C-alpha positions as CSV (number, residue, x, y, z in Angstrom):
1,M,39.8,71.7,21.3
2,K,37.4,73.0,23.8
3,K,36.8,77.3,24.4
4,N,36.2,76.0,27.9
5,K,39.2,73.6,28.3
6,I,41.9,76.1,28.5
7,F,40.8,79.5,27.1
8,S,37.6,79.7,29.2
9,M,35.4,82.7,27.8
10,A,33.5,83.4,30.2
11,L,35.5,83.5,33.8
12,A,37.1,86.8,34.7
13,L,38.8,88.1,38.1
14,A,38.5,91.3,39.5
15,F,41.3,92.5,41.2
16,G,43.8,95.1,42.4
17,A,42.4,98.4,40.9
18,G,39.4,96.7,39.7
19,A,40.3,95.5,35.8
20,A,39.1,92.5,35.2
21,I,40.9,89.8,32.8
22,T,39.8,86.5,31.3
23,S,41.4,83.6,32.4
24,C,42.9,81.4,29.6
25,V,41.9,78.1,32.7
26,D,38.9,77.4,33.1
27,T,39.7,78.0,37.4
28,D,38.1,80.9,39.1
29,S,42.1,81.2,41.1
30,S,43.7,81.1,38.3
31,L,45.4,84.7,38.1
32,V,47.2,85.9,40.8
33,D,45.7,88.5,42.7
34,F,48.0,91.0,41.9
35,G,48.1,95.5,40.9
36,P,47.5,96.2,37.5
37,Q,51.2,97.5,37.5
38,L,53.8,96.3,39.2
39,N,56.2,98.9,40.7
40,S,56.8,99.1,44.2
41,P,59.1,96.1,46.7
42,N,56.4,94.5,48.6
43,D,55.2,93.6,44.3
44,T,58.0,91.4,43.5
45,V,57.2,88.7,46.6
46,Y,53.3,88.4,46.2
47,S,53.5,88.0,43.0
48,L,56.4,85.6,42.2
49,L,55.3,83.1,45.8
50,G,51.6,84.0,43.6
51,I,53.4,82.2,41.1
52,M,55.5,79.2,43.1
53,N,51.9,78.6,44.3
54,K,50.6,77.8,40.4
55,M,54.0,76.1,40.6
56,Q,52.4,73.8,43.3
57,V,49.4,72.7,41.8
58,V,51.5,70.8,38.4
59,A,54.7,69.7,40.4
60,D,53.2,66.1,41.7
61,R,51.5,65.2,37.9
62,T,54.8,65.8,36.2
63,I,56.3,63.1,37.5
64,I,53.6,61.2,37.0
65,L,53.8,62.0,34.2
66,G,56.6,61.7,33.5
67,E,57.2,57.9,35.3
68,M,53.7,56.3,33.6
69,M,54.2,57.0,29.9
70,G,58.4,56.1,30.0
71,E,58.9,52.0,30.8
72,L,61.0,52.1,34.1
73,S,57.3,52.3,36.2
74,S,54.0,49.9,36.2
75,V,51.1,50.3,37.6
76,T,49.8,48.0,40.1
77,E,46.5,46.6,40.6
78,T,44.7,48.5,42.6
79,A,45.8,51.4,40.7
80,T,43.1,54.4,39.5
81,T,41.7,54.1,35.8
82,D,43.5,57.6,35.9
83,L,46.9,56.1,36.2
84,K,46.1,53.2,33.9
85,E,44.8,54.6,30.5
86,L,48.3,57.2,31.5
87,A,50.1,53.8,31.2
88,S,48.7,52.3,28.4
89,F,48.1,55.4,27.0
90,T,44.6,55.6,26.5
91,A,43.9,59.2,28.6
92,T,40.8,60.7,27.3
93,A,40.3,64.1,28.0
94,G,38.1,64.0,30.8
95,N,41.3,62.0,33.0
96,R,42.6,63.6,36.2
97,Y,45.9,64.2,35.3
98,N,45.2,65.4,31.7
99,A,44.2,69.2,32.6
100,P,46.7,71.6,30.7
101,E,44.7,74.5,32.5
102,D,46.7,74.0,35.5
103,Y,50.0,74.4,32.6
104,Y,48.6,77.6,31.0
105,A,47.7,79.3,34.7
106,V,51.8,79.2,35.7
107,I,51.9,80.8,32.3
108,Q,49.8,82.9,32.7
109,N,50.7,84.6,35.5
110,C,54.7,84.8,34.3
111,N,52.7,86.2,30.9
112,Y,51.0,89.1,33.6
113,Y,54.1,89.8,35.8
114,I,56.5,90.0,32.5
115,A,54.2,92.2,31.0
116,H,53.9,94.8,33.7
117,A,57.1,94.7,36.5
118,D,58.9,97.4,36.5
119,T,62.4,96.8,34.8
120,A,63.6,100.1,34.6
121,L,62.4,100.4,38.4
122,S,66.0,100.5,40.8
123,L,67.4,100.6,44.5
124,R,70.6,102.2,45.7
125,A,71.2,101.3,41.8
126,E,70.0,97.6,41.4
127,K,67.1,97.5,39.5
128,V,64.0,95.9,41.4
129,F,63.4,93.2,40.0
130,I,66.0,91.7,37.3
131,R,66.5,89.4,39.6
132,E,62.6,87.5,39.9
133,Y,62.2,89.0,36.6
134,A,64.4,86.5,35.3
135,A,63.4,83.2,37.9
136,V,59.7,84.2,36.6
137,K,60.7,84.4,32.6
138,A,62.3,80.4,33.9
139,F,59.4,79.0,35.2
140,R,57.9,79.9,31.8
141,A,60.6,79.0,30.2
142,W,60.2,75.2,32.0
143,T,55.7,75.4,31.7
144,Y,56.0,75.4,27.9
145,L,58.8,73.2,27.8
146,Q,56.7,70.3,29.8
147,L,53.8,71.2,27.2
148,A,54.6,70.3,24.3
149,I,56.9,67.1,26.0
150,Y,53.8,65.7,27.0
151,Y,50.9,67.8,24.5
152,G,53.1,68.0,20.7
153,R,51.7,71.0,20.2
154,V,50.5,73.6,22.2
155,P,48.3,76.6,22.2
156,F,51.6,79.5,22.7
157,F,51.1,83.7,23.6
158,T,53.7,84.8,25.9
159,E,51.2,87.9,26.4
160,P,48.6,87.7,29.2
161,L,44.8,87.4,27.7
162,M,43.2,90.1,29.4
163,T,40.3,89.8,26.7
164,E,37.2,87.6,25.9
165,A,38.7,88.5,22.2
166,E,42.7,87.7,23.2
167,A,41.1,84.5,24.4
168,D,40.1,82.8,21.5
169,P,41.9,80.2,20.7
170,S,42.5,80.5,17.0
171,R,44.4,84.0,18.3
172,Y,47.7,82.2,18.2
173,P,50.0,79.8,16.2
174,F,50.2,76.0,17.9
175,Y,54.3,75.1,19.0
176,D,55.6,71.9,19.2
177,V,59.0,71.5,21.3
178,K,62.2,72.8,19.0
179,Q,59.8,75.7,18.3
180,I,59.3,76.7,22.0
181,C,62.8,75.9,22.8
182,E,64.0,78.4,19.5
183,Y,62.2,80.8,21.4
184,F,63.4,80.6,24.9
185,I,66.7,80.0,23.9
186,P,67.4,83.8,23.0
187,D,64.3,84.5,25.4
188,L,66.5,83.5,28.6
189,A,70.3,83.4,27.3
190,P,70.7,87.3,28.5
191,Y,69.9,86.6,32.5
192,V,72.3,83.2,32.3
193,E,74.5,86.4,35.0
194,T,71.2,86.6,37.3
195,D,71.0,85.7,41.3
196,Y,68.7,84.2,42.5
197,P,66.0,86.4,44.3
198,L,67.0,86.7,47.9
199,T,65.0,84.0,50.0
200,G,67.9,83.3,51.9
201,N,68.8,79.0,52.2
202,H,66.4,77.8,48.7
203,S,67.7,79.5,46.5
204,N,67.1,75.4,45.4
205,I,63.0,76.8,44.7
206,F,64.1,78.8,41.7
207,I,65.3,77.1,38.0
208,P,69.7,77.8,37.5
209,V,68.5,79.3,34.0
210,R,72.4,78.3,32.6
211,A,71.0,74.1,33.6
212,L,66.8,75.2,31.4
213,L,68.9,76.4,28.0
214,G,71.1,73.7,28.3
215,D,68.0,71.4,28.4
216,L,66.0,74.0,25.4
217,C,69.3,74.2,23.7
218,L,69.2,69.9,23.8
219,W,66.1,69.7,22.6
220,A,66.7,72.4,19.9
221,G,69.6,69.6,18.9
222,R,71.8,72.9,19.3
223,Y,74.5,70.1,21.1
224,R,77.4,72.5,21.0
225,E,75.3,74.8,22.9
226,A,73.9,72.8,25.4
227,A,77.4,71.1,26.1
228,Q,78.0,74.5,27.1
229,Y,75.2,75.6,28.6
230,Y,75.6,72.5,31.0
231,H,79.4,73.1,31.4
232,D,79.5,76.1,32.7
233,Y,76.4,75.1,34.6
234,L,78.4,73.1,37.1
235,T,82.3,74.1,36.9
236,N,80.5,77.4,38.4
237,F,84.6,78.4,39.9
238,D,82.1,80.5,42.7
239,N,79.8,77.4,43.0
240,P,80.7,74.3,41.4
241,L,79.0,70.9,41.9
242,A,81.3,68.0,41.0
243,P,79.5,64.3,41.2
244,G,80.3,63.0,44.2
245,G,78.4,61.5,47.0
246,N,75.3,61.9,46.1
247,L,72.9,59.1,45.8
248,E,75.0,55.4,46.4
249,C,74.5,52.4,47.2
250,R,77.5,50.2,47.7
251,W,78.4,46.4,48.7
252,G,80.5,46.7,51.9
253,N,82.4,43.8,51.8
254,Y,84.5,42.0,50.0
255,E,81.9,38.4,50.1
256,F,79.4,40.4,48.8
257,K,77.1,40.5,51.9
258,S,75.5,43.6,53.3
259,H,75.3,47.0,51.5
260,T,75.2,50.4,52.6
261,S,73.2,53.3,51.4
262,S,75.4,57.4,51.0
263,F,73.2,60.2,50.8
264,S,74.2,64.3,49.8
265,S,72.5,67.5,50.5
266,I,73.3,68.3,47.2
267,V,71.4,65.7,45.1
268,D,68.5,67.9,44.7
269,L,69.9,70.9,42.7
270,V,66.1,72.0,42.4
271,D,62.9,71.7,43.9
272,I,58.9,72.4,44.1
273,Q,58.9,73.5,47.8
274,M,54.9,72.3,48.6
275,E,53.2,72.6,51.7
276,A,52.4,70.3,55.0
277,S,48.7,70.6,55.5
278,E,46.5,71.1,53.6
279,Y,45.2,73.5,56.0
280,D,48.5,75.5,53.9
281,G,48.1,74.6,50.0
282,V,48.9,72.2,48.2
283,V,50.0,69.1,49.2
284,S,51.5,66.7,47.7
285,R,49.6,63.7,47.3
286,L,52.8,61.8,45.9
287,G,53.4,59.5,49.5
288,D,50.1,57.4,49.2
289,I,50.5,56.6,45.6
290,L,53.9,55.9,45.3
291,N,54.3,54.8,48.4
292,S,52.2,52.1,51.8
293,T,50.4,54.4,54.1
294,E,48.4,54.6,56.5
295,N,45.8,56.7,54.2
296,N,45.9,54.5,51.5
297,R,46.3,50.9,54.0
298,Y,49.2,49.8,52.5
299,Y,47.9,49.4,48.5
300,F,50.5,51.9,47.2
301,E,49.6,52.8,42.9
302,M,52.9,52.9,41.2
303,T,56.0,50.2,41.8
304,S,60.0,50.0,39.4
305,S,58.9,47.4,36.3
306,Q,59.8,44.6,35.4
307,A,61.4,45.9,32.3
308,L,63.8,48.5,34.6
309,L,64.4,45.3,37.1
310,E,66.3,43.5,34.0
311,L,68.3,46.2,32.8
312,S,69.8,47.0,36.6
313,Q,70.5,42.9,36.6
314,A,72.3,43.2,33.8
315,Q,75.2,45.8,35.1
316,R,77.6,44.3,36.1
317,Y,78.6,45.2,40.1
318,V,82.6,46.0,41.0
319,M,84.5,46.9,43.2
320,V,88.3,47.4,43.7
321,Y,90.2,45.2,45.8
322,T,93.7,45.2,47.5
323,D,95.6,42.0,48.2
324,P,96.8,42.6,52.0
325,T,99.8,39.9,50.9
326,T,100.7,41.6,48.0
327,N,99.5,45.1,48.0
328,L,98.4,45.1,44.5
329,R,95.4,45.4,43.2
330,D,92.4,44.1,41.1
331,T,89.2,44.0,40.8
332,I,85.9,41.8,41.7
333,S,82.6,41.0,41.0
334,P,80.2,38.7,42.3
335,G,80.3,35.0,41.4
336,E,77.8,32.9,39.8
337,N,76.7,31.3,42.5
338,T,76.2,34.4,44.8
339,V,73.6,34.3,47.1
340,Y,71.1,37.2,47.1
341,S,68.3,37.9,49.8
342,D,66.4,40.4,47.5
343,S,66.9,39.4,43.8
344,R,67.8,43.7,43.1
345,E,70.6,42.8,44.2
346,L,72.4,41.3,41.7
347,G,73.7,43.9,38.9
348,D,73.5,47.4,40.5
349,L,72.2,48.1,43.4
350,R,70.4,51.5,42.5
351,L,67.3,50.5,42.3
352,C,66.9,48.2,45.8
353,S,68.1,51.1,47.4
354,N,65.7,53.0,46.6
355,V,62.4,50.7,46.6
356,R,62.4,48.9,49.4
357,V,59.7,46.0,49.2
358,S,58.6,43.6,52.0
359,H,55.5,41.2,51.9
360,M,54.0,40.9,55.2
361,S,50.0,39.4,57.0
362,S,47.8,41.4,56.5
363,R,45.5,42.4,58.9
364,D,42.3,43.4,57.9
365,D,41.3,45.7,54.6
366,Y,45.6,46.6,54.3
367,S,47.9,44.7,51.7
368,E,50.0,42.2,52.4
369,D,52.9,43.9,49.8
370,Y,54.5,47.0,51.6
371,Q,56.7,49.4,49.4
372,T,58.4,52.9,50.0
373,L,60.4,54.7,47.8
374,V,63.1,56.5,49.9
375,R,63.3,58.7,47.1
376,F,59.2,60.1,47.9
377,S,59.7,59.5,51.9
378,S,58.9,62.4,53.9
379,F,61.6,62.7,56.5
380,T,59.4,65.0,58.6
381,E,56.3,64.8,60.3
382,S,54.6,66.2,57.9
383,S,52.5,62.7,56.3
384,F,53.3,64.9,53.2
385,L,55.7,65.2,51.0
386,L,58.1,68.5,51.5
387,Y,59.8,69.1,48.2
388,V,59.0,67.8,44.9
389,P,62.5,67.7,42.8
390,L,62.6,68.7,39.1
391,Y,66.6,69.6,39.1
392,R,69.0,66.4,39.8
393,L,72.7,66.9,40.3
394,S,73.2,63.3,38.0
395,S,70.8,64.8,35.2
396,V,72.5,67.4,35.0
397,Y,75.3,65.7,34.4
398,L,74.1,62.2,32.3
399,R,72.1,65.7,30.0
400,M,75.3,67.2,29.0
401,A,77.0,63.8,28.9
402,E,73.8,63.7,26.2
403,A,75.2,66.8,24.4
404,Y,78.5,66.5,24.7
405,N,77.8,63.1,22.9
406,R,76.1,64.5,20.3
407,A,78.8,67.3,19.6
408,G,80.7,64.6,18.3
409,L,82.5,64.1,22.0
410,P,81.5,60.6,22.4
411,E,84.7,59.5,24.7
412,S,84.1,62.5,26.5
413,A,80.5,61.9,27.4
414,F,81.1,58.4,28.4
415,A,84.2,60.2,31.2
416,I,81.6,60.9,32.3
417,L,79.6,57.8,32.9
418,K,82.8,55.5,33.6
419,Y,85.7,57.8,35.4
420,G,83.9,61.6,35.9
421,L,85.8,64.9,34.6
422,S,89.2,65.7,35.4
423,N,92.6,66.4,34.5
424,G,93.8,63.7,34.8
425,T,90.5,61.6,33.0
426,V,91.1,63.9,30.3
427,S,94.0,63.5,28.9
428,K,94.5,59.2,30.1
429,Y,91.0,58.3,28.7
430,I,89.8,61.5,25.8
431,N,92.1,61.6,22.8
432,A,94.2,64.0,21.2
433,G,91.8,64.4,18.7
434,E,89.0,65.3,20.4
435,R,90.2,67.3,23.1
436,E,91.2,69.2,20.4
437,R,87.3,69.8,19.0
438,A,86.0,69.9,22.7
439,G,88.4,73.3,24.0
440,N,87.0,74.5,26.9
441,L,84.3,72.5,27.5
442,L,86.7,70.0,29.4
443,T,88.3,72.5,31.2
444,W,87.9,73.1,35.2
445,S,88.9,73.9,38.4
446,Q,92.0,71.1,38.7
447,Y,90.9,71.7,42.6
448,N,87.4,71.4,42.1
449,F,87.4,68.2,40.0
450,I,89.2,65.3,41.3
451,T,89.0,61.9,39.7
452,Q,90.6,58.3,40.9
453,D,91.8,55.4,38.6
454,M,93.5,52.3,39.1
455,S,96.8,54.0,39.6
456,S,96.5,56.0,42.5
457,T,95.0,54.3,46.3
458,S,94.5,57.6,47.7
459,T,91.0,58.5,48.0
460,T,91.1,61.6,50.7
461,A,90.5,64.1,47.7
462,V,88.6,62.3,45.4
463,N,84.9,64.0,44.8
464,T,84.4,63.0,40.9
465,E,82.8,59.9,40.1
466,G,81.4,58.7,37.3
467,I,77.7,57.8,37.2
468,H,77.8,54.6,36.6
469,S,79.5,53.9,40.1
470,Y,76.4,55.5,42.5
471,G,75.1,52.2,41.3
472,C,78.3,49.9,40.5
473,G,80.0,49.8,42.7
474,E,83.9,51.4,40.9
475,S,83.1,51.6,37.3
476,Y,86.0,53.0,36.7
477,A,87.9,49.8,37.0
478,D,85.3,47.8,35.1
479,T,87.4,46.0,32.2
480,L,83.5,45.6,30.5
481,Y,82.5,49.0,30.9
482,V,84.4,50.6,27.9
483,I,83.0,51.4,24.4
484,P,84.0,49.2,21.2
485,E,87.1,48.8,19.5
486,G,86.4,49.1,16.0
487,L,83.4,50.7,15.2
488,A,83.2,52.3,12.1
489,T,82.8,55.2,12.7
490,R,82.4,58.1,14.6
491,E,78.8,58.1,15.0
492,D,78.7,54.4,15.0
493,S,80.4,56.2,18.7
494,I,77.7,58.2,19.2
495,L,74.9,55.9,18.6
496,F,76.6,53.1,21.0
497,V,77.1,56.1,23.5
498,E,73.7,57.6,24.0
499,D,72.1,53.9,24.3
500,L,74.5,53.6,27.6
501,I,73.7,57.2,28.9
502,C,69.5,56.1,27.7
503,D,70.3,53.3,29.7
504,E,72.5,54.8,32.8
505,M,69.4,58.0,33.3
506,A,67.2,54.8,33.6
507,L,68.9,53.2,36.3
508,E,69.9,56.4,38.0
509,Q,66.6,58.3,37.7
510,S,63.7,56.7,38.4
511,F,60.8,57.7,39.3
512,L,61.9,61.4,39.0
513,G,59.3,61.9,35.8
514,Q,62.3,62.6,33.6
515,R,61.5,59.4,31.0
516,F,58.8,60.0,29.3
517,G,60.9,63.2,28.1
518,D,64.2,61.8,27.9
519,L,62.9,58.2,25.3
520,Q,60.5,61.2,23.1
521,R,63.7,63.6,22.4
522,M,65.8,60.7,21.5
523,A,63.6,59.0,19.0
524,L,63.4,62.6,18.1
525,R,67.0,63.3,16.7
526,R,67.1,59.7,15.6
527,G,64.1,60.2,13.5
528,D,63.5,57.1,15.2
529,T,59.1,56.2,16.3
530,D,60.1,52.9,17.2
531,F,63.1,53.8,20.1
532,L,60.8,55.1,21.8
533,A,57.6,52.6,21.2
534,R,59.5,49.1,21.1
535,K,61.1,50.5,24.8
536,V,57.7,51.3,26.4
537,A,56.1,48.7,24.6
538,G,58.9,46.3,26.4
539,R,58.5,47.6,29.7
540,D,57.2,43.8,31.2
541,G,60.2,43.0,30.7
542,K,61.3,40.4,28.1
543,D,59.3,38.0,27.6
544,S,56.0,40.3,27.9
545,F,56.4,42.7,25.3
546,N,52.8,44.5,24.9
547,A,52.0,44.3,21.1
548,E,49.2,46.1,21.2
549,L,51.2,49.1,23.1
550,Y,53.9,48.9,20.7
551,S,51.2,49.1,17.4
552,R,49.1,52.0,19.4
553,L,52.6,54.0,19.5
554,S,54.2,53.4,16.3
555,D,51.7,56.1,15.6
556,R,53.3,59.2,17.0
557,N,50.1,60.7,16.9
558,N,49.3,58.7,20.0
559,W,52.3,59.2,22.5
560,Y,51.0,63.0,23.1
561,L,47.9,63.6,25.8
562,P,44.7,64.9,23.8
563,L,44.2,69.0,24.3
564,E,40.8,69.4,23.9
């Protein structure tokens, strides 16, 4: 590894009291302008804002890496060489998206804050820095997790690099994802009850410690602990987060002629807040990569893959139908001869509601194909995306399902997909033995988690539903969407449900930057390199398997970006 890439030996910054430090990144603005000691209330604001500015630098890249290295997105002919290299796993050290030093800039600043914040300082019996201290620790843990996902094994240090000698990479161990998680689980655990910093209505710019601990435990293979952290975060009595009314798309009539989308303000739990203009600082460029804009003359660079289309079309949409004469309820689905205006309307509706495409006659040198990704469209006067999502509510529920399943609770995990969690769901669809094993993992407020099933026509109190319903109608009524009877062992059930969770993650989380991590985590857990290699090599669909890419990814060393 070259010293001048991550551990720059020559650059030093003068700051605050005039001290000089050595940066762990090769940029002259890598370290926030701190004083040597953080011991006043103003320090906590400026230093935290500086760290969040460093998070802005890695925001777009985190989405792009997670998508381009998975199988749900494809590059277009007009995509840059850098994007094409990511998709083919041939990126070199010179690739613009291969910049680990930007992640280390976040870490260096977090390390400095943690080392110098006066955590004993109190004002009116409250520790002045404790909320910010917890937030900074969460930023650091999240950043190290991203590095491990995309680079495999990375230099690990938790103290700020202050001298040239300290910036020698040979002084530090290389940690893989499991080692990183095992370090940060006890580091973050004391702060699960710590409130967010006081930021008005923008608490969604901080990473919730409980949810992050769930992620760390999930990667570490500590599934029961992961399940508990997710459960306690989502079902917290003071702020319950029920999975209903999110971004959904449904057929609006029994003829399946038109569909509508709905949107909830709690879809995204955590965002990296970006700037509205280049004059103000770091802006998001995702819009020009994913959407047709004036800036790119409609030539978008990424789009949904054939593999995602085929998975979406393979789903079954179910609608509950009440006969107007008998008042009896039944289920119906689009018939085989249903004619769609868009082939992506077949099956799950999430793809066509999120990725909107059209074709138009070209004018001048504009592209004839026009694409808009709803999740990454600007809803303001600014042409830049103002929020880059880190945590989505449905994503946390899906990872909770993954944790439940691997903790030996496959029926509970499946209930998250099909029904939503409520007292009625537990008693009706989860066997007594599993309920006993689950214990308090299947307890929550009966007033905040209410689901519907076929035995009830009332929908007035329903606020919880299965994630599969977001694009497949009333999944609770789908008699084919089940765990098959007769699976030989509980392990067989766990593997079957995990495959369903993997598919649901694809349907629900496309373009959110989660896919490569999800595939990698499941492949590592199973000890099955082929699981990831075959998925990614099948990006272009069942009839266009990429044997060359499959061969490359059959060697795990090729999963990761070069760290030089």
